[in-house]
PDB file with one MODEL, atoms N, CA, C and O in Angstrom:
MODEL        1
ATOM      1  N   VAL A   1     -21.106  33.750  65.691  1.00  0.00           N
ATOM      2  CA  VAL A   1     -21.127  35.214  65.990  1.00  0.00           C
ATOM      3  C   VAL A   1     -21.885  35.420  67.217  1.00  0.00           C
ATOM      4  O   VAL A   1     -21.321  35.724  68.268  1.00  0.00           O
ATOM      5  N   CYS A   2     -22.980  35.284  67.132  1.00  0.00           N
ATOM      6  CA  CYS A   2     -23.599  35.452  68.397  1.00  0.00           C
ATOM      7  C   CYS A   2     -23.359  34.962  69.690  1.00  0.00           C
ATOM      8  O   CYS A   2     -23.862  35.437  70.708  1.00  0.00           O
ATOM      9  N   LEU A   3     -22.764  34.225  69.657  1.00  0.00           N
ATOM     10  CA  LEU A   3     -21.720  33.822  71.015  1.00  0.00           C
ATOM     11  C   LEU A   3     -20.917  34.431  71.467  1.00  0.00           C
ATOM     12  O   LEU A   3     -20.774  34.479  72.689  1.00  0.00           O
ATOM     13  N   VAL A   4     -19.983  35.221  70.449  1.00  0.00           N
ATOM     14  CA  VAL A   4     -18.974  35.930  70.256  1.00  0.00           C
ATOM     15  C   VAL A   4     -19.610  37.789  70.827  1.00  0.00           C
ATOM     16  O   VAL A   4     -18.808  38.560  71.355  1.00  0.00           O
ATOM     17  N   LYS A   5     -20.874  38.136  70.619  1.00  0.00           N
ATOM     18  CA  LYS A   5     -21.160  39.371  70.535  1.00  0.00           C
ATOM     19  C   LYS A   5     -21.622  39.153  71.960  1.00  0.00           C
ATOM     20  O   LYS A   5     -21.392  40.055  72.766  1.00  0.00           O
ATOM     21  N   CYS A   6     -22.372  37.838  72.442  1.00  0.00           N
ATOM     22  CA  CYS A   6     -22.835  38.211  73.862  1.00  0.00           C
ATOM     23  C   CYS A   6     -22.372  37.981  74.939  1.00  0.00           C
ATOM     24  O   CYS A   6     -22.948  38.075  76.023  1.00  0.00           O
ATOM     25  N   THR A   7     -20.550  37.439  74.582  1.00  0.00           N
ATOM     26  CA  THR A   7     -19.681  37.325  75.696  1.00  0.00           C
ATOM     27  C   THR A   7     -19.111  38.576  75.681  1.00  0.00           C
ATOM     28  O   THR A   7     -18.690  38.875  76.798  1.00  0.00           O
ATOM     29  N   ARG A   8     -18.891  39.628  74.642  1.00  0.00           N
ATOM     30  CA  ARG A   8     -18.399  40.968  74.215  1.00  0.00           C
ATOM     31  C   ARG A   8     -18.953  41.888  75.337  1.00  0.00           C
ATOM     32  O   ARG A   8     -18.452  42.334  76.370  1.00  0.00           O
ATOM     33  N   ASN A   9     -20.433  42.032  74.627  1.00  0.00           N
ATOM     34  CA  ASN A   9     -21.088  43.328  75.297  1.00  0.00           C
ATOM     35  C   ASN A   9     -22.574  42.463  75.074  1.00  0.00           C
ATOM     36  O   ASN A   9     -22.989  42.138  73.961  1.00  0.00           O
ATOM     37  N   VAL A  10     -23.125  42.230  76.089  1.00  0.00           N
ATOM     38  CA  VAL A  10     -24.299  41.430  76.351  1.00  0.00           C
ATOM     39  C   VAL A  10     -25.492  42.632  76.108  1.00  0.00           C
ATOM     40  O   VAL A  10     -26.534  42.336  75.523  1.00  0.00           O
ATOM     41  N   HIS A  11     -25.251  43.956  76.591  1.00  0.00           N
ATOM     42  CA  HIS A  11     -26.284  44.821  76.009  1.00  0.00           C
ATOM     43  C   HIS A  11     -26.120  45.277  74.375  1.00  0.00           C
ATOM     44  O   HIS A  11     -26.977  45.725  73.614  1.00  0.00           O
ATOM     45  N   CYS A  12     -25.267  45.104  74.234  1.00  0.00           N
ATOM     46  CA  CYS A  12     -24.955  45.294  72.544  1.00  0.00           C
ATOM     47  C   CYS A  12     -26.057  43.833  71.988  1.00  0.00           C
ATOM     48  O   CYS A  12     -26.950  43.979  71.152  1.00  0.00           O
ATOM     49  N   TYR A  13     -25.795  42.761  72.531  1.00  0.00           N
ATOM     50  CA  TYR A  13     -26.180  41.678  72.090  1.00  0.00           C
ATOM     51  C   TYR A  13     -27.956  41.574  72.056  1.00  0.00           C
ATOM     52  O   TYR A  13     -28.590  41.006  71.168  1.00  0.00           O
ATOM     53  N   PHE A  14     -28.546  42.270  73.251  1.00  0.00           N
ATOM     54  CA  PHE A  14     -30.225  42.136  73.345  1.00  0.00           C
ATOM     55  C   PHE A  14     -30.552  42.967  72.308  1.00  0.00           C
ATOM     56  O   PHE A  14     -31.148  42.507  71.334  1.00  0.00           O
ATOM     57  N   ALA A  15     -30.200  44.315  72.384  1.00  0.00           N
ATOM     58  CA  ALA A  15     -29.884  45.469  72.000  1.00  0.00           C
ATOM     59  C   ALA A  15     -30.306  45.182  70.052  1.00  0.00           C
ATOM     60  O   ALA A  15     -31.119  45.774  69.342  1.00  0.00           O
ATOM     61  N   ASP A  16     -29.536  44.271  69.789  1.00  0.00           N
ATOM     62  CA  ASP A  16     -29.706  43.737  68.231  1.00  0.00           C
ATOM     63  C   ASP A  16     -30.918  42.672  68.093  1.00  0.00           C
ATOM     64  O   ASP A  16     -31.733  42.639  67.171  1.00  0.00           O
ATOM     65  N   ARG A  17     -30.852  41.736  69.305  1.00  0.00           N
ATOM     66  CA  ARG A  17     -32.245  41.160  69.069  1.00  0.00           C
ATOM     67  C   ARG A  17     -33.303  41.711  68.893  1.00  0.00           C
ATOM     68  O   ARG A  17     -34.036  41.111  68.107  1.00  0.00           O
ATOM     69  N   LEU A  18     -33.765  42.793  69.382  1.00  0.00           N
ATOM     70  CA  LEU A  18     -34.409  44.327  69.805  1.00  0.00           C
ATOM     71  C   LEU A  18     -34.687  44.514  68.462  1.00  0.00           C
ATOM     72  O   LEU A  18     -35.754  44.329  67.877  1.00  0.00           O
ATOM     73  N   TYR A  19     -33.394  44.983  67.933  1.00  0.00           N
ATOM     74  CA  TYR A  19     -33.472  45.930  66.670  1.00  0.00           C
ATOM     75  C   TYR A  19     -34.413  44.861  65.692  1.00  0.00           C
ATOM     76  O   TYR A  19     -35.523  45.179  65.264  1.00  0.00           O
ATOM     77  N   HIS A  20     -33.629  43.289  65.372  1.00  0.00           N
ATOM     78  CA  HIS A  20     -34.067  42.585  64.498  1.00  0.00           C
ATOM     79  C   HIS A  20     -35.511  42.238  64.765  1.00  0.00           C
ATOM     80  O   HIS A  20     -36.245  42.086  63.789  1.00  0.00           O
ATOM     81  N   ALA A  21     -35.934  42.115  65.826  1.00  0.00           N
ATOM     82  CA  ALA A  21     -37.374  41.488  66.463  1.00  0.00           C
ATOM     83  C   ALA A  21     -38.549  42.703  65.641  1.00  0.00           C
ATOM     84  O   ALA A  21     -39.676  42.501  65.189  1.00  0.00           O
ATOM     85  N   LEU A  22     -37.692  44.018  65.699  1.00  0.00           N
ATOM     86  CA  LEU A  22     -38.733  44.912  65.367  1.00  0.00           C
ATOM     87  C   LEU A  22     -38.682  45.612  63.840  1.00  0.00           C
ATOM     88  O   LEU A  22     -39.440  46.441  63.337  1.00  0.00           O
ATOM     89  N   LYS A  23     -37.327  44.860  63.232  1.00  0.00           N
ATOM     90  CA  LYS A  23     -37.354  45.705  61.931  1.00  0.00           C
ATOM     91  C   LYS A  23     -38.338  44.690  60.810  1.00  0.00           C
ATOM     92  O   LYS A  23     -38.761  43.538  60.904  1.00  0.00           O
ATOM     93  N   GLY A  24     -38.433  45.606  59.890  1.00  0.00           N
ATOM     94  CA  GLY A  24     -39.252  45.174  58.857  1.00  0.00           C
ATOM     95  C   GLY A  24     -40.904  45.137  59.294  1.00  0.00           C
ATOM     96  O   GLY A  24     -41.174  45.550  60.421  1.00  0.00           O
ATOM     97  N   ALA A  25     -41.974  44.668  58.452  1.00  0.00           N
ATOM     98  CA  ALA A  25     -43.276  44.731  58.534  1.00  0.00           C
ATOM     99  C   ALA A  25     -43.326  43.525  59.641  1.00  0.00           C
ATOM    100  O   ALA A  25     -42.734  42.445  59.640  1.00  0.00           O
ATOM    101  N   GLY A  26     -44.303  44.126  60.650  1.00  0.00           N
ATOM    102  CA  GLY A  26     -44.888  43.130  61.419  1.00  0.00           C
ATOM    103  C   GLY A  26     -43.558  42.995  62.673  1.00  0.00           C
ATOM    104  O   GLY A  26     -42.423  43.427  62.466  1.00  0.00           O
ATOM    105  N   THR A  27     -43.871  42.499  63.610  1.00  0.00           N
ATOM    106  CA  THR A  27     -42.676  42.205  64.957  1.00  0.00           C
ATOM    107  C   THR A  27     -42.409  40.731  65.297  1.00  0.00           C
ATOM    108  O   THR A  27     -43.073  39.879  64.707  1.00  0.00           O
ATOM    109  N   ARG A  28     -41.726  40.457  65.968  1.00  0.00           N
ATOM    110  CA  ARG A  28     -41.313  39.258  66.419  1.00  0.00           C
ATOM    111  C   ARG A  28     -41.840  39.534  67.896  1.00  0.00           C
ATOM    112  O   ARG A  28     -41.021  39.906  68.736  1.00  0.00           O
ATOM    113  N   ASP A  29     -42.972  39.393  68.192  1.00  0.00           N
ATOM    114  CA  ASP A  29     -43.534  39.503  69.622  1.00  0.00           C
ATOM    115  C   ASP A  29     -42.278  38.297  70.730  1.00  0.00           C
ATOM    116  O   ASP A  29     -41.471  38.585  71.613  1.00  0.00           O
ATOM    117  N   GLY A  30     -42.604  37.200  70.214  1.00  0.00           N
ATOM    118  CA  GLY A  30     -41.570  35.962  71.314  1.00  0.00           C
ATOM    119  C   GLY A  30     -40.568  37.034  71.415  1.00  0.00           C
ATOM    120  O   GLY A  30     -40.762  37.913  72.255  1.00  0.00           O
ATOM    121  N   THR A  31     -39.916  37.059  70.949  1.00  0.00           N
ATOM    122  CA  THR A  31     -38.236  37.735  71.297  1.00  0.00           C
ATOM    123  C   THR A  31     -38.586  39.035  71.734  1.00  0.00           C
ATOM    124  O   THR A  31     -37.818  39.427  72.614  1.00  0.00           O
ATOM    125  N   LEU A  32     -39.826  40.164  71.311  1.00  0.00           N
ATOM    126  CA  LEU A  32     -39.645  40.942  72.499  1.00  0.00           C
ATOM    127  C   LEU A  32     -39.798  41.039  73.586  1.00  0.00           C
ATOM    128  O   LEU A  32     -39.103  41.684  74.371  1.00  0.00           O
ATOM    129  N   ILE A  33     -41.145  40.136  73.908  1.00  0.00           N
ATOM    130  CA  ILE A  33     -41.212  39.906  75.022  1.00  0.00           C
ATOM    131  C   ILE A  33     -40.510  39.056  76.151  1.00  0.00           C
ATOM    132  O   ILE A  33     -40.702  39.282  77.345  1.00  0.00           O
ATOM    133  N   ARG A  34     -39.725  38.113  75.702  1.00  0.00           N
ATOM    134  CA  ARG A  34     -38.401  37.300  75.853  1.00  0.00           C
ATOM    135  C   ARG A  34     -37.548  38.148  76.787  1.00  0.00           C
ATOM    136  O   ARG A  34     -37.282  38.057  77.986  1.00  0.00           O
ATOM    137  N   VAL A  35     -37.123  39.225  75.577  1.00  0.00           N
ATOM    138  CA  VAL A  35     -36.174  40.049  76.341  1.00  0.00           C
ATOM    139  C   VAL A  35     -36.220  41.257  77.139  1.00  0.00           C
ATOM    140  O   VAL A  35     -35.349  41.799  77.820  1.00  0.00           O
ATOM    141  N   ILE A  36     -37.448  41.566  76.902  1.00  0.00           N
ATOM    142  CA  ILE A  36     -37.895  42.699  78.021  1.00  0.00           C
ATOM    143  C   ILE A  36     -38.249  42.261  79.207  1.00  0.00           C
ATOM    144  O   ILE A  36     -37.860  42.924  80.169  1.00  0.00           O
ATOM    145  N   VAL A  37     -38.979  41.179  79.429  1.00  0.00           N
ATOM    146  CA  VAL A  37     -39.098  40.767  80.712  1.00  0.00           C
ATOM    147  C   VAL A  37     -38.071  39.866  81.217  1.00  0.00           C
ATOM    148  O   VAL A  37     -38.032  39.546  82.405  1.00  0.00           O
ATOM    149  N   SER A  38     -37.012  39.333  80.111  1.00  0.00           N
ATOM    150  CA  SER A  38     -36.089  38.522  81.572  1.00  0.00           C
ATOM    151  C   SER A  38     -34.904  39.736  81.481  1.00  0.00           C
ATOM    152  O   SER A  38     -33.825  39.371  81.947  1.00  0.00           O
ATOM    153  N   ARG A  39     -34.933  40.913  81.031  1.00  0.00           N
ATOM    154  CA  ARG A  39     -33.963  41.925  81.119  1.00  0.00           C
ATOM    155  C   ARG A  39     -34.431  42.952  82.260  1.00  0.00           C
ATOM    156  O   ARG A  39     -33.545  43.633  82.777  1.00  0.00           O
ATOM    157  N   SER A  40     -35.687  43.108  82.670  1.00  0.00           N
ATOM    158  CA  SER A  40     -36.304  44.811  82.825  1.00  0.00           C
ATOM    159  C   SER A  40     -36.092  44.817  84.318  1.00  0.00           C
ATOM    160  O   SER A  40     -36.738  45.746  84.803  1.00  0.00           O
ATOM    161  N   GLU A  41     -35.194  43.886  85.555  1.00  0.00           N
ATOM    162  CA  GLU A  41     -34.903  44.519  86.314  1.00  0.00           C
ATOM    163  C   GLU A  41     -33.521  44.027  86.523  1.00  0.00           C
ATOM    164  O   GLU A  41     -33.090  43.730  87.637  1.00  0.00           O
ATOM    165  N   VAL A  42     -32.671  43.927  85.165  1.00  0.00           N
ATOM    166  CA  VAL A  42     -31.103  43.337  85.575  1.00  0.00           C
ATOM    167  C   VAL A  42     -30.753  44.962  84.830  1.00  0.00           C
ATOM    168  O   VAL A  42     -30.232  45.806  85.560  1.00  0.00           O
ATOM    169  N   ASP A  43     -31.071  45.320  83.364  1.00  0.00           N
ATOM    170  CA  ASP A  43     -30.301  45.886  82.706  1.00  0.00           C
ATOM    171  C   ASP A  43     -30.793  46.626  81.187  1.00  0.00           C
ATOM    172  O   ASP A  43     -30.243  46.977  80.143  1.00  0.00           O
ATOM    173  N   LEU A  44     -31.997  46.620  81.695  1.00  0.00           N
ATOM    174  CA  LEU A  44     -32.625  47.237  80.461  1.00  0.00           C
ATOM    175  C   LEU A  44     -32.866  48.802  80.286  1.00  0.00           C
ATOM    176  O   LEU A  44     -33.606  49.307  79.442  1.00  0.00           O
ATOM    177  N   ASN A  45     -32.091  49.489  81.255  1.00  0.00           N
ATOM    178  CA  ASN A  45     -31.670  50.779  80.823  1.00  0.00           C
ATOM    179  C   ASN A  45     -30.382  51.070  79.834  1.00  0.00           C
ATOM    180  O   ASN A  45     -30.092  51.903  78.975  1.00  0.00           O
ATOM    181  N   LEU A  46     -29.903  50.158  80.311  1.00  0.00           N
ATOM    182  CA  LEU A  46     -28.535  49.886  79.336  1.00  0.00           C
ATOM    183  C   LEU A  46     -29.039  49.155  77.846  1.00  0.00           C
ATOM    184  O   LEU A  46     -28.672  49.517  76.728  1.00  0.00           O
ATOM    185  N   ILE A  47     -29.543  48.551  78.015  1.00  0.00           N
ATOM    186  CA  ILE A  47     -30.185  47.993  76.722  1.00  0.00           C
ATOM    187  C   ILE A  47     -30.528  48.797  75.869  1.00  0.00           C
ATOM    188  O   ILE A  47     -30.140  48.931  74.708  1.00  0.00           O
ATOM    189  N   LYS A  48     -31.533  49.540  76.661  1.00  0.00           N
ATOM    190  CA  LYS A  48     -32.187  50.681  75.946  1.00  0.00           C
ATOM    191  C   LYS A  48     -31.127  51.916  75.243  1.00  0.00           C
ATOM    192  O   LYS A  48     -31.358  52.441  74.153  1.00  0.00           O
ATOM    193  N   ALA A  49     -30.117  52.190  75.984  1.00  0.00           N
ATOM    194  CA  ALA A  49     -28.997  53.069  75.539  1.00  0.00           C
ATOM    195  C   ALA A  49     -28.429  52.485  74.459  1.00  0.00           C
ATOM    196  O   ALA A  49     -28.230  53.257  73.522  1.00  0.00           O
ATOM    197  N   GLU A  50     -28.085  51.280  74.293  1.00  0.00           N
ATOM    198  CA  GLU A  50     -27.129  50.700  73.021  1.00  0.00           C
ATOM    199  C   GLU A  50     -28.437  50.306  71.767  1.00  0.00           C
ATOM    200  O   GLU A  50     -28.121  50.294  70.577  1.00  0.00           O
ATOM    201  N   PHE A  51     -29.555  50.069  72.105  1.00  0.00           N
ATOM    202  CA  PHE A  51     -30.590  49.975  71.151  1.00  0.00           C
ATOM    203  C   PHE A  51     -30.533  51.580  70.555  1.00  0.00           C
ATOM    204  O   PHE A  51     -30.299  51.651  69.349  1.00  0.00           O
ATOM    205  N   LYS A  52     -30.690  52.651  71.158  1.00  0.00           N
ATOM    206  CA  LYS A  52     -30.826  54.017  70.313  1.00  0.00           C
ATOM    207  C   LYS A  52     -29.567  53.948  70.014  1.00  0.00           C
ATOM    208  O   LYS A  52     -29.534  54.842  69.168  1.00  0.00           O
ATOM    209  N   ARG A  53     -28.321  53.489  70.086  1.00  0.00           N
ATOM    210  CA  ARG A  53     -27.044  53.642  69.281  1.00  0.00           C
ATOM    211  C   ARG A  53     -26.837  52.991  68.145  1.00  0.00           C
ATOM    212  O   ARG A  53     -26.037  53.276  67.254  1.00  0.00           O
ATOM    213  N   ILE A  54     -27.663  52.016  68.210  1.00  0.00           N
ATOM    214  CA  ILE A  54     -27.601  51.014  67.006  1.00  0.00           C
ATOM    215  C   ILE A  54     -28.838  51.388  66.050  1.00  0.00           C
ATOM    216  O   ILE A  54     -28.686  51.455  64.830  1.00  0.00           O
ATOM    217  N   ALA A  55     -29.968  51.607  66.624  1.00  0.00           N
ATOM    218  CA  ALA A  55     -31.202  52.446  65.712  1.00  0.00           C
ATOM    219  C   ALA A  55     -31.676  53.436  65.502  1.00  0.00           C
ATOM    220  O   ALA A  55     -32.650  53.671  64.786  1.00  0.00           O
ATOM    221  N   GLY A  56     -30.999  54.188  66.146  1.00  0.00           N
ATOM    222  CA  GLY A  56     -30.956  55.659  65.897  1.00  0.00           C
ATOM    223  C   GLY A  56     -32.255  56.331  66.244  1.00  0.00           C
ATOM    224  O   GLY A  56     -32.586  57.392  65.716  1.00  0.00           O
ATOM    225  N   LYS A  57     -33.168  55.547  67.356  1.00  0.00           N
ATOM    226  CA  LYS A  57     -34.359  55.880  67.432  1.00  0.00           C
ATOM    227  C   LYS A  57     -34.295  54.923  68.944  1.00  0.00           C
ATOM    228  O   LYS A  57     -33.662  53.904  69.219  1.00  0.00           O
ATOM    229  N   SER A  58     -35.222  55.738  69.719  1.00  0.00           N
ATOM    230  CA  SER A  58     -35.425  54.945  71.364  1.00  0.00           C
ATOM    231  C   SER A  58     -36.180  53.972  71.317  1.00  0.00           C
ATOM    232  O   SER A  58     -36.766  53.896  70.238  1.00  0.00           O
ATOM    233  N   LEU A  59     -36.473  53.012  72.190  1.00  0.00           N
ATOM    234  CA  LEU A  59     -36.845  51.554  72.317  1.00  0.00           C
ATOM    235  C   LEU A  59     -38.405  52.326  72.824  1.00  0.00           C
ATOM    236  O   LEU A  59     -39.366  51.625  73.140  1.00  0.00           O
TER     237      LEU A  59
ENDMDL
END
Protein backbone atom coordinates (compact mmCIF):
# COMPACT_ATOMS: atom_id res chain seq x y z
CA VAL A 1 0.00 0.00 0.00
CA CYS A 2 2.80 2.38 0.91
CA LEU A 3 4.63 1.86 -2.38
CA VAL A 4 1.46 2.39 -4.41
CA LYS A 5 0.70 5.61 -2.49
CA CYS A 6 4.18 6.96 -3.11
CA THR A 7 4.16 6.23 -6.84
CA ARG A 8 0.69 7.66 -7.37
CA ASN A 9 1.05 10.87 -5.35
CA VAL A 10 4.35 11.52 -3.60
CA HIS A 11 3.01 14.65 -1.86
CA CYS A 12 0.11 12.68 -0.40
CA TYR A 13 2.51 9.99 0.79
CA PHE A 14 4.72 12.44 2.70
CA ALA A 15 1.72 14.38 4.05
CA ASP A 16 0.32 11.09 5.34
CA ARG A 17 3.66 10.25 6.99
CA LEU A 18 3.66 13.66 8.71
CA TYR A 19 0.03 13.28 9.78
CA HIS A 20 0.72 9.93 11.44
CA ALA A 21 3.92 11.26 13.04
CA LEU A 22 1.93 14.07 14.68
CA LYS A 23 -1.19 12.04 15.49
CA GLY A 24 -1.90 11.01 19.07
CA ALA A 25 0.08 11.72 22.20
CA GLY A 26 3.64 12.80 21.50
CA THR A 27 5.34 12.99 18.13
CA ARG A 28 7.65 10.77 16.14
CA ASP A 29 10.53 13.21 15.89
CA GLY A 30 12.65 11.05 13.59
CA THR A 31 9.92 10.90 10.96
CA LEU A 32 9.20 14.63 11.23
CA ILE A 33 12.83 15.61 10.85
CA ARG A 34 13.51 13.15 8.02
CA VAL A 35 10.53 14.29 5.92
CA ILE A 36 10.91 18.02 6.52
CA VAL A 37 14.68 18.12 5.96
CA SER A 38 14.69 15.81 2.94
CA ARG A 39 11.82 17.56 1.17
CA SER A 40 12.38 21.18 2.30
CA GLU A 41 13.87 22.42 -0.96
CA VAL A 42 12.05 20.04 -3.27
CA ASP A 43 8.32 20.20 -2.65
CA LEU A 44 7.54 20.98 0.98
CA ASN A 45 4.94 23.60 0.00
CA LEU A 46 2.98 21.00 -1.97
CA ILE A 47 3.26 18.57 0.94
CA LYS A 48 1.97 21.26 3.30
CA ALA A 49 -1.07 21.83 1.06
CA GLU A 50 -1.78 18.09 0.94
CA PHE A 51 -1.36 17.83 4.72
CA LYS A 52 -3.95 20.58 5.17
CA ARG A 53 -6.35 18.66 2.93
CA ILE A 54 -5.81 15.41 4.85
CA ALA A 55 -5.67 16.74 8.40
CA GLY A 56 -7.90 19.79 8.12
CA LYS A 57 -5.22 21.98 9.72
CA SER A 58 -2.02 23.61 8.60
CA LEU A 59 1.36 22.05 9.16
